[in-house]
C-alpha positions as CSV (number, residue, x, y, z in Angstrom):
1,M,10.5,-18.5,2.5
2,R,6.8,-17.5,2.6
3,T,5.2,-20.5,0.9
4,G,2.6,-21.8,3.4
5,V,0.0,-20.6,5.6
6,F,-0.8,-21.4,9.2
7,G,0.1,-22.0,12.9
8,R,0.8,-25.7,13.2
9,N,0.2,-26.3,16.9
10,E,-3.1,-24.5,16.9
11,I,-4.4,-26.8,14.2
12,K,-3.1,-29.8,15.9
13,R,-4.8,-28.9,19.2
14,G,-8.0,-28.1,17.2
15,F,-8.2,-31.6,15.7
16,Q,-7.0,-33.4,18.8
17,H,-9.9,-31.8,20.8
18,G,-12.4,-32.9,18.1
19,Q,-13.3,-29.5,16.8
20,N,-15.2,-29.3,13.6
21,K,-13.8,-27.6,10.4
22,D,-15.3,-24.2,11.1
23,E,-14.1,-24.1,14.6
24,S,-10.6,-25.1,13.5
25,F,-10.6,-22.5,10.7
26,T,-11.5,-19.8,13.2
27,I,-8.2,-20.8,15.0
28,I,-6.0,-20.6,12.0
29,S,-7.8,-17.5,10.6
30,S,-6.0,-15.5,13.3
31,Y,-2.8,-16.2,11.4
32,T,-2.0,-14.5,8.1
33,M,-0.6,-16.2,5.1
34,E,2.7,-14.6,5.8
35,V,3.6,-17.1,8.6
36,G,5.3,-19.3,6.0
37,Y,4.9,-23.0,6.5
38,S,4.1,-25.5,3.7
39,L,1.1,-27.7,4.2
40,N,3.3,-30.8,4.1
41,S,5.4,-29.5,7.0
42,L,2.3,-28.5,8.9
43,I,0.8,-32.0,8.6
44,T,4.0,-33.8,9.4
45,R,4.9,-31.8,12.5
46,S,1.3,-31.8,13.6
47,K,1.2,-35.6,13.4
48,I,-2.0,-35.7,11.4
49,T,-0.6,-38.7,9.5
50,R,-3.4,-41.1,8.7
51,R,-4.3,-40.9,5.0
52,V,-7.8,-41.6,3.6
53,G,-7.4,-44.9,1.7
54,S,-10.7,-44.7,-0.1
55,S,-9.5,-42.3,-2.8
56,R,-7.2,-43.6,-5.5
57,L,-6.3,-40.0,-6.3
58,C,-5.0,-39.3,-2.8
59,S,-3.1,-42.6,-2.7
60,Y,-1.0,-41.9,-5.8
61,I,-1.0,-38.2,-6.7
62,C,-1.9,-36.2,-3.6
63,Q,-2.3,-37.0,0.1
64,C,-5.6,-36.6,2.0
65,Y,-5.8,-36.6,5.7
66,E,-8.7,-37.9,7.8
67,H,-10.9,-35.7,9.9
68,S,-9.2,-32.5,8.7
69,D,-10.1,-32.6,4.9
70,L,-6.6,-31.3,4.1
71,V,-5.4,-32.2,0.7
72,D,-1.6,-32.0,0.0
73,C,-0.7,-31.8,-3.7
74,R,2.4,-29.7,-3.1
75,A,5.6,-30.0,-5.2
76,R,4.5,-33.0,-7.3
77,K,5.4,-31.6,-10.7
78,L,1.7,-31.3,-11.6
79,T,1.0,-29.5,-14.9
80,S,-2.7,-29.2,-14.2
81,V,-5.1,-29.4,-11.2
82,P,-6.0,-33.1,-10.6
83,H,-9.5,-34.2,-11.3
84,G,-11.6,-36.0,-8.7
85,L,-10.4,-34.2,-5.6
86,P,-12.7,-35.0,-2.5
87,H,-15.7,-32.7,-2.6
88,G,-15.3,-32.1,1.2
89,T,-11.8,-30.6,0.7
90,W,-11.4,-27.7,3.1
91,L,-7.8,-26.8,2.5
92,L,-5.9,-27.6,-0.8
93,D,-2.2,-27.0,-1.2
94,L,-1.1,-27.0,-4.9
95,G,2.0,-24.9,-4.4
96,G,5.4,-25.6,-6.0
97,N,4.0,-27.3,-9.1
98,V,4.1,-26.4,-12.8
99,L,0.5,-25.4,-13.5
100,T,1.3,-22.5,-15.9
101,E,-2.5,-21.7,-16.2
102,L,-5.8,-22.0,-14.4
103,R,-8.5,-23.1,-16.7
104,S,-12.2,-22.3,-16.5
105,R,-14.0,-24.2,-13.8
106,T,-10.8,-25.9,-12.6
107,F,-12.2,-26.2,-9.0
108,A,-15.9,-26.9,-9.9
109,G,-17.7,-28.9,-7.2
110,L,-15.3,-28.0,-4.4
111,W,-17.9,-25.9,-2.5
112,S,-16.4,-26.7,0.9
113,M,-13.0,-25.2,0.2
114,R,-11.9,-22.4,2.6
115,I,-8.1,-22.2,1.9
116,L,-6.4,-22.6,-1.5
117,V,-2.6,-22.4,-1.9
118,L,-1.2,-21.9,-5.5
119,S,2.1,-20.2,-4.7
120,E,5.3,-20.9,-6.8
121,S,3.4,-22.8,-9.4
122,H,4.6,-20.9,-12.6
123,I,1.1,-19.7,-13.3
124,Q,1.0,-17.2,-16.1
125,Q,-2.6,-17.1,-17.1
126,I,-6.0,-17.2,-15.3
127,H,-8.9,-18.0,-17.5
128,P,-12.5,-16.6,-16.9
129,Q,-14.5,-18.5,-14.3
130,A,-11.3,-20.2,-13.0
131,F,-12.6,-20.0,-9.4
132,Y,-16.1,-21.1,-10.1
133,S,-17.7,-22.9,-7.1
134,L,-15.4,-21.3,-4.6
135,S,-18.0,-19.0,-3.1
136,F,-16.9,-19.9,0.5
137,L,-13.2,-19.5,-0.1
138,E,-11.6,-17.3,2.6
139,K,-7.9,-17.4,1.8
140,L,-6.2,-17.5,-1.6
141,D,-2.4,-17.5,-2.0
142,M,-1.2,-17.0,-5.6
143,S,2.2,-15.4,-4.7
144,R,5.4,-16.0,-6.6
145,N,4.0,-16.8,-10.0
146,H,4.2,-15.0,-13.3
147,I,0.7,-13.5,-13.5
148,S,0.7,-10.2,-15.6
149,E,-3.1,-9.5,-15.5
150,L,-6.3,-10.7,-13.9
151,P,-9.4,-11.6,-15.9
152,V,-12.3,-9.2,-15.6
153,D,-14.4,-11.7,-13.7
154,F,-11.5,-12.7,-11.3
155,S,-13.5,-11.8,-8.2
156,Q,-16.9,-12.8,-9.3
157,S,-17.0,-16.1,-7.4
158,L,-14.8,-14.9,-4.5
159,S,-17.3,-12.8,-2.4
160,S,-16.3,-14.5,0.9
161,L,-12.5,-14.1,0.4
162,K,-10.8,-12.4,3.3
163,E,-7.1,-12.7,2.4
164,L,-5.6,-12.5,-1.1
165,R,-1.9,-12.8,-1.9
166,L,-0.7,-11.8,-5.3
167,D,2.7,-10.6,-4.3
168,H,5.8,-11.4,-6.4
169,N,4.1,-11.6,-9.7
170,A,4.2,-9.4,-12.9
171,L,1.0,-7.4,-12.6
172,E,1.2,-4.0,-14.3
173,Q,-2.1,-2.5,-13.3
174,V,-5.0,-2.9,-10.9
175,A,-8.2,-3.1,-13.0
176,P,-11.1,-2.0,-10.8
177,H,-13.5,-4.5,-12.3
178,S,-11.3,-7.5,-11.5
179,L,-11.5,-6.8,-7.7
180,E,-14.8,-5.1,-7.3
181,H,-16.7,-8.2,-5.9
182,L,-14.2,-8.8,-3.1
183,E,-16.6,-7.3,-0.6
184,S,-15.3,-9.3,2.3
185,L,-11.6,-8.8,1.7
186,E,-9.6,-7.6,4.6
187,K,-6.0,-8.1,3.4
188,L,-4.6,-7.6,-0.1
189,D,-0.9,-8.1,-0.9
190,L,0.1,-6.7,-4.3
191,S,3.7,-6.1,-3.3
192,H,6.7,-6.9,-5.6
193,N,4.8,-6.5,-8.9
194,H,5.2,-4.0,-11.8
195,I,2.3,-1.7,-11.1
196,L,2.9,1.7,-12.7
197,N,-0.1,3.7,-11.6
198,L,-3.4,3.5,-9.6
199,G,-6.4,5.0,-11.3
200,P,-9.3,6.6,-9.5
201,G,-11.4,3.9,-7.8
202,A,-8.8,1.2,-8.3
203,F,-10.0,-0.5,-5.1
204,R,-13.7,0.2,-5.3
205,G,-15.9,-2.4,-3.7
206,L,-13.3,-3.3,-1.1
207,S,-15.1,-1.5,1.7
208,R,-13.8,-3.9,4.4
209,L,-10.2,-3.8,3.4
210,R,-7.9,-3.2,6.4
211,H,-4.4,-4.0,5.1
212,L,-3.0,-3.1,1.6
213,Y,0.5,-4.0,0.6
214,L,1.8,-2.1,-2.5
215,Q,5.5,-1.9,-1.7
216,S,8.2,-2.6,-4.3
217,N,6.2,-1.7,-7.3
218,W,6.9,1.0,-10.0
219,L,4.5,3.7,-8.8
220,G,5.6,7.2,-9.6
221,T,2.7,9.4,-8.5
222,V,0.0,8.9,-5.9
223,R,-3.1,10.5,-7.3
224,D,-6.2,11.9,-5.7
225,G,-9.0,9.2,-5.7
226,S,-6.7,6.2,-5.9
227,F,-7.7,5.2,-2.4
228,S,-11.3,6.4,-2.3
229,M,-14.0,4.1,-0.8
230,L,-11.6,2.5,1.7
231,P,-13.0,3.9,5.0
232,G,-11.6,1.0,7.1
233,L,-8.0,0.9,5.7
234,E,-5.6,0.8,8.6
235,L,-2.3,-0.1,7.0
236,L,-1.0,1.2,3.6
237,L,2.5,0.2,2.6
238,L,3.9,2.2,-0.4
239,G,7.6,1.8,0.4
240,H,10.3,1.2,-2.2
241,N,8.4,2.4,-5.3
242,N,9.4,5.4,-7.5
243,I,7.1,7.9,-5.9
244,S,8.2,11.5,-6.5
245,L,4.8,13.2,-6.2
246,I,1.8,12.8,-3.9
247,E,-1.3,14.8,-4.8
248,T,-2.8,16.9,-2.0
249,D,-6.0,14.8,-1.4
250,A,-4.5,11.3,-2.1
251,F,-4.9,10.1,1.5
252,A,-7.9,12.3,2.5
253,P,-10.5,9.4,2.3
254,L,-8.5,7.2,4.7
255,H,-10.1,8.0,8.0
256,S,-8.9,4.8,9.8
257,L,-5.3,4.8,8.6
258,A,-2.9,3.9,11.4
259,L,0.3,3.2,9.4
260,L,1.5,4.8,6.1
261,G,4.8,3.6,4.7
262,L,6.5,5.8,2.1
263,E,10.1,4.9,2.8
264,G,12.6,4.2,0.0
265,N,10.9,6.3,-2.7
266,R,12.0,9.4,-4.7
267,L,10.5,12.1,-2.6
268,E,12.4,15.3,-2.4
269,H,9.7,17.7,-1.1
270,L,6.4,17.3,0.7
271,K,3.2,19.4,1.0
272,F,2.0,19.8,4.6
273,K,-1.6,19.8,3.5
274,T,-1.2,16.3,2.1
275,F,-0.9,15.0,5.7
276,L,-3.0,17.6,7.3
277,N,-5.9,16.1,5.3
278,L,-5.5,12.8,7.2
279,H,-8.3,13.1,9.6
280,T,-7.5,10.1,11.8
281,S,-7.2,9.4,15.5
282,G,-3.5,8.7,15.0
283,T,-1.3,7.9,11.9
284,H,2.3,6.7,12.0
285,L,4.4,7.7,9.0
286,Q,7.6,6.1,7.6
287,L,9.5,8.5,5.4
288,A,13.2,7.6,5.6
289,A,15.4,6.5,2.6
290,N,14.1,9.3,0.3
291,P,16.4,11.7,-1.6
292,W,15.3,14.7,0.5
293,S,16.2,18.2,-0.6
294,C,16.8,19.8,2.8
295,D,15.9,23.4,2.4
296,C,14.1,25.5,5.0
297,D,10.8,24.8,3.4
298,L,11.2,21.0,4.0
299,H,12.4,21.7,7.5
300,R,9.2,23.7,8.2
301,V,7.0,21.1,6.7
302,F,8.4,18.4,8.9
303,G,8.2,20.8,11.9
304,K,4.5,21.3,11.2
305,I,3.9,17.5,10.8
306,L,5.6,16.8,14.1
307,S,3.4,19.5,15.8
308,V,0.2,17.8,14.8
309,R,-1.0,15.6,17.6
310,H,-2.3,12.7,15.6
311,L,0.7,12.4,13.2
312,H,3.8,10.5,14.2
313,V,7.0,10.2,12.0
314,D,8.4,6.9,13.3
315,D,11.7,7.2,11.5
316,Y,12.3,11.0,11.7
317,R,15.8,10.5,13.1
318,N,16.6,8.4,9.9
319,V,15.4,11.1,7.5
320,T,18.6,12.2,5.7
321,C,19.4,14.8,3.1
322,R,20.5,14.2,-0.5
323,E,20.7,17.9,-1.4
324,P,22.3,20.4,-1.0
325,W,25.7,18.7,-1.3
326,Q,26.9,20.4,1.9
327,L,24.3,18.5,3.9
328,A,24.4,15.2,2.0
329,G,24.0,12.3,4.5
330,A,23.0,14.6,7.3
331,S,19.9,13.9,9.4
332,L,17.2,16.5,8.9
333,A,16.5,16.3,12.6
334,G,20.1,17.4,13.3
335,I,20.0,20.5,11.1
336,D,20.0,23.5,13.4
337,S,16.6,25.2,13.2
338,Q,18.4,28.5,14.0
339,L,19.8,28.4,10.4
340,C,16.3,28.6,9.0
341,M,15.3,31.2,11.6
342,A,18.4,33.2,10.6
343,E,17.4,32.8,6.9
344,T,13.9,34.0,7.8
345,A,15.3,36.9,9.7
346,T,17.6,37.8,6.8
347,V,14.6,37.7,4.4
348,L,12.6,39.9,6.7
349,I,15.5,42.4,7.0
350,I,16.0,42.5,3.2
351,T,12.2,42.8,2.7
352,G,12.1,45.6,5.3
353,A,15.0,47.4,3.7
354,V,13.3,47.2,0.3
355,L,10.1,48.5,1.7
356,V,11.9,51.4,3.4
357,T,13.7,52.2,0.2
358,V,10.5,52.1,-1.8
359,I,8.7,54.3,0.8
360,A,11.6,56.8,0.8
361,A,11.6,56.9,-3.0
362,L,7.8,57.6,-3.0
363,V,8.2,60.3,-0.3
364,T,11.1,61.9,-2.3
365,A,9.1,61.7,-5.6
366,E,6.0,63.3,-3.8
367,H,8.2,66.1,-2.4
368,N,9.8,66.8,-5.8
369,R,6.3,66.9,-7.3
370,K,5.1,69.4,-4.8
371,Q,8.2,71.5,-5.3
372,K,7.7,71.6,-9.0
373,T,4.0,72.4,-8.6
374,K,4.9,75.3,-6.2
375,G,7.5,76.6,-8.7
376,W,5.0,76.6,-11.5
377,R,2.4,78.5,-9.4
378,E,4.9,81.2,-8.4
379,A,6.0,81.6,-12.0
380,D,2.4,82.0,-13.1
381,A,1.7,84.5,-10.4
382,Q,4.8,86.6,-11.4
383,D,3.7,86.6,-15.1
384,L,0.3,87.9,-14.0
385,Q,1.8,90.8,-12.0
386,E,4.0,91.9,-14.9
387,K,1.0,92.0,-17.2
């Protein structure tokens, strides 16, 4: 289960060699929050075991560890964030509690904090200015809660944040104003929420964003402008939504995109231009597990995509047909291209036959017209002679 944050041995080595907090943070910053260890496990297995005895709070409610400024308040049935936490706290784990809400200025005075874990804490509401004082925070994990919306000023005090996890919540939309101050953000996880649509400029202000996780939401359409102003985005995961339509220029602004995940949606057809507009040095596409309607148009679109040097369909062999029923379950790659060539030839033959028929009809009509005209002239000439 993904509840924690870092590589244990690297932190252990950092503190054993007497590195300061910033140097140690550089070590663990190379690990994403997805590694999945609780702070308590990290501390125990890293043998950082001597508690600071000068704080009554740490003796009875949380545990504080010397030299590292780690504060472990995990899974203590807390209904609110404890008061009087050490001002030098660098990493605070409050996961697995029963906080339900984050009140205004909950973390006031904790200027040194770099990592904050609030996962699995039954949080439903975040009040304005909840993160006041956390101007230097770099990692925030609020995954697996019950958050349905973010306050307008959510990002106002989080300008140094590099990683934000909001996955496995109940968010229904991405309000641009709530994220616009996250100018240092590199990774944003919004997967496993209830997001229905992304409006134009939904991620404005996130100019340094590199990884965006949006899989397992309720998105139906990917609209033009949804991913504007994200020039450095390298990874965009949109798998397992309800996407049935992608507008032509939806991905055009993503000049650095290396991986685009669209598997497990409701796509039946594609427009080649949608991917031709991806002006990148190389983009890998994931398109399997969609209900593809395997007609010759789709076959040609995939053929064109595969012919573009910088586009790579990683799971092409797993792209299977839903329609027509005769091809249900068949791999698109396995469908004989000769069938579509035959269809094209048939269309050309029919078109040619129609053109020949039309031309023949026109020639016949013109011939009949000339014959009639000639007949009228001869009749007129005969009448003149008789007179």
